[in-house]
N, C-alpha and C positions, 0 to 999 in steps of 0.2 A: 399565451398560457395554455398548456396542454389540456385538452377536454377532461382528462383524468381528474384534474383538480377542481373542475367546475361541478362535477357530477355529485360530489359529496361535500358537505360543510366541513370546513377545516376547524377542528377543535384542538384544544391544547393537548389532549391526550395522544393525538396523532403525532404531534411534534415529539412528545415524550417517548413514544414507541420508536420513532426514527433515532432518538438519541440513545435508547437502550441498545439497539443494534450497532450504532456507531461506536459506543463505548466498548462493546464486546469485540467487534472486529478490529477496531483501531487501537491496538494494545500499545501502552507505554509503560514500561516496567520501571522507568524513573520519571520523576516529575519534571525535571530540567536536565538537559544534556550538558552536564559539566563534570569536572573531575571530582568535586565534592560528592555528588550523587553516586558516582562509580565507586568511590572509596567507601562511602557509608554503607552501601547495599552489597557490593561485590568484592570489597577489599582489593581493588585494583586501581592504579593510578590512570590507566588508559587501557583500551581494548586493543586486542591484537589486530583486528580488522573492523573497518566500518564499511558497510555496503548500502548504497542507495539503489533501489530498484526503479527502473524507468517507467513502470506503471503508474508512478506518482504524478501528481499535478506539479506545477512550477514550485510550489512551496517546499517540495522536497529538496530542490537545489539549494534553497536558503538554509535549510536544516543542515545539509552536508557542509555548506560553506561555513556556517557557524561552528560546526564540529571541527572543521580543518583549522579554523583560526584559533580554536581553544586547545588544539593538540589532543583531541579525544582519543585518537587511535594511532597505531603504528603505520598502517596502510589504509588507503582510501580507494574503494572500487565502485564504479557505476556499472550496473548490469541492466541490459535491455536491448533487444534487436527491434523487431517490428511486430507488434501484436494488436490487440483490439483497442488499446488506448493510444496508440501512436499518433494517429492522425489528429486527434483531439489535442495532444501535446504540441505537435508541429504547429497547429493553427494558433493555439493560445500563446505559445512562446514567441512566435513571430509577430503577433499583434502587440504583445507587451514589450518586446525587445526587437524591433525591426532589424537591428544590426545582426541578429542571430539568424542566419539563413537556414531554414530547417528542412527544405525540400529534399527528400530522398535520404535524409539522415536517419540513423537508428536512434532510439530513445537515449542510449548511452552517449552517443555523439552529441545529440541536442543538449544534454545536461552538461557535458564537458565544454561546449561552446558557451553556454550560459555562465558557468563558473568562471570562464576565462574573461568574458565580456564584462561582467558586473563586479567580480571580485579579484580578478587576476590570480586565479587558483587553477591548479591542475591536479586532477586525481591521478593516483599512481597507475591504475589499470582501467581499461574498459573491456566489457564483454558485450559484443554487438550481434550475436547470432541467435539469442534465445527469443522465443515467441510466446511463452506462457509461464505461469507460476512454477510449473513443474521443471521445465528445462532452464528457467532463470537459475534454479539452484544447481542442477546437474552441470550445466555449462560453467557456472561460477566455480564449483568444485574442481572442474577440469583445468580451469585457469590457475587456480591456486596450486594444484599439483604440478602443472607445467612450469610455474614460476618458483617451485619449491618453497612455498610460503607455509610455515608451520603455524598453527594457532590451536589455542585451547578455548578461546572465547570469541565471540563475533557479535557485533552490534548491527542490527538490520533496520532499515527505514523503507518502507513501502508506503503506497497510498493507504490511507486509513481503512478504506473499505476492504483491502486485501491483506492487511498487515498479519492478522492471526493466521490465515491460510499459509502465508510465506513461511511463518515459523514452523507450522506442522509439516511442511514438506522438508524443511531443512532438518528437523528433528528425525524424520524418517530416514534420511541419508546418513546422519551423523548424530546418534542419540547421546553420544559421549560429550558433545561440545556444549558449552554454556552460551545460550542464545540470549541477548538482551534486545528487547523490542523498543523501538522509538518510532511510532507512526509519524508520517511526514506532516500531518496536521491533525488538530482536534476541533471538530465542527460541532456547533450546538444549533439545532433547528429550533425555531419559535414561530408563533403565529403573530402576524402584524397586519391590521386592516384586512383580515380574512384570507391572508396569503401566507404560505410557508415561506420563511426566510432564514438566512443564516445570521446569527448574532455577530460572529467574528468576520473580519475582513481578511480573507485567505487568498493569497496570490494564486490565480489560475484556477480557482475553485470550480468544481462541477456545477452545472445548473441543478437545481433541486431534483428535477426528475431523473437526471443521470445518476446523482448520488444515491437516491432511493433504489434505482435499478441495480446498481452495484451491490448495495447492501442486501437487497432482497435475493440477489443471486448467491450470495455467500452462504447463507444459512443452509440451504439444501446441499450445497457442496460439503460443508463442515459436518453435517449430520451423518453419523455412522450407520447407514442403512444400505440396502441394495442399490439405491439410485445415487448415493453420496460418494464422496471421494475417499472415505475411510476404509479401514481393513475389511469391513463387511461388504463394501461396494467395489469401486474402481481401484482401491488400494494405492492411491496416489500419496496419502497423507497418514499420520498417526491418528489414533483414535482421539476424538474430542467429545467431551460432555457438554451438551447444550443446556445451559441453566433454564429452569422453568420460566423465569422472567423473560428470557430471550425468545424462548419458544412462543410464549403467549404473545409478545410484541410482534413477531413474525406473522403469526396467525391472524392477529387483528389487522395488520397492514395488508395482509394478503387478501382480505375481504374487499379492500379498496383499490390496492395497486397490484393485484395478482398478475395482470398482464405485463407488468414491468419486470418480472423476474428474468434476469438475464440468463440465456442459454449458451452453452459452450459454442464458440464459433470454430468450426472444423478447419477453417483456413489456417489456424494458428496452433493446431494440435502438434504434438511431438511427432517427428518422422522416425 
């Protein structure tokens, strides 16, 4: 157990602060990924495109497989080259499914191999060059243009910690497109025997420390100020309003987990 967890007593409110950030970042615009939900909320039978982004844990592959079996979209795409989550995905995927040889594969290729091995399914396209949330989107759009794929709506699924930011990047590039969010998982933190745990059994789930690190890194990125990613800062994403509840949860967690805030890794910056 990391010393960060031993330094402070784990109280229920800490778990709730984590869950507040998780709910905010891990957007799901529909409760269940099925045709009825799409029909009821968006008046469509299926989306033009569904995209799984490779920053997700293994559970993202299951979400995509479920959508493919249900016929949720016209086209299915997996996006992801090699970035800060790639090595974790390689390790977790190979441990869970040894038949999936992940060494040197991009995130998109890993998920494609997983879909084939477990479900005998094949996505329509793979994007294997992107390295971060920004060029996940720009390279995706280049692929769609190259393949002459027209669309007015798109369903996106990314790791829950990064889901909201992925939407904000896409809306910067294509504000006219209807974006439907369905994060790859929904995790609930709780306290058991003095330790933080996840209530759900989620395939390939991050260790709690890693999950907190990802969530804590998102709030400064989404905050529209000089150091954030919004129009007032780096201008990577559209403006985001951070609710007071989320800002308070972040500030309270920062008192304990301030050293876990993930900084940008320059190895994966856009060239």
